[in-house]
C-alpha positions in Angstrom: -9.0 -25.7 4.5 -5.8 -23.7 4.2 -2.9 -23.6 6.7 -1.6 -20.2 7.8 2.2 -20.2 7.6 4.5 -17.8 9.3 4.4 -14.6 7.4 0.9 -15.3 5.9 -0.8 -13.1 8.4 -0.4 -10.0 6.2 -2.5 -11.7 3.5 -5.4 -12.7 5.7 -8.1 -11.1 7.9 -8.7 -12.6 11.3 -11.5 -14.8 9.9 -9.0 -16.4 7.4 -10.3 -14.7 4.3 -7.8 -13.0 1.9 -7.0 -9.3 1.9 -7.6 -7.9 -1.6 -6.7 -4.4 -0.5 -3.2 -3.8 0.8 -2.9 -3.0 4.6 -0.9 0.1 3.7 -2.8 2.6 1.6 0.4 3.8 0.0 1.2 0.2 -1.3 0.9 -0.3 -5.0 -2.4 -2.2 -5.7 -1.0 -4.0 -8.7 2.0 -5.2 -6.7 -0.3 -6.3 -3.9 -2.6 -8.2 -6.4 0.4 -10.1 -7.7 1.7 -11.0 -4.2 -1.8 -12.2 -3.2 -2.0 -14.3 -6.4 1.3 -16.0 -5.7 0.3 -16.5 -2.0 -3.0 -18.2 -3.1 -1.0 -20.4 -5.5 0.9 -21.8 -2.5 -2.5 -22.7 -0.9 -3.5 -24.5 -4.1 -0.3 -26.4 -4.4 -0.8 -27.5 -0.8 2.8 -26.8 0.1 3.7 -28.2 3.5 4.5 -25.3 5.9 7.6 -25.3 8.0 6.7 -26.2 11.6 6.4 -23.3 14.0 8.6 -23.7 17.0 7.2 -22.8 20.4 8.9 -22.6 23.7 7.5 -24.6 26.5 6.1 -22.3 29.2 5.7 -23.8 32.7 2.3 -23.6 34.4 2.2 -20.3 36.3 0.3 -21.7 39.3 2.6 -24.7 39.7 5.4 -24.2 42.3 4.2 -20.8 43.5 2.0 -22.0 46.4 -1.1 -20.6 44.7 -4.2 -22.5 45.4 -7.0 -23.5 43.0 -9.9 -21.1 43.8 -12.4 -23.1 41.7 -12.7 -25.6 44.6 -14.4 -23.0 46.8 
């Protein structure tokens, strides 16, 4: 299984498969082929991705006096 790294999105469809046709129709196909080849080599070398940093977002319902409607 491959790991998507930041910036890898351009090389993958939403199902994780690789794009063999460039997203921009004006992009040179030979250049795209080489970029995809290099990208796939990174998968094969199993390079460790840099961790993605996420900001903690507080729970929206907490502290606003909103009640849990699932209780009826």
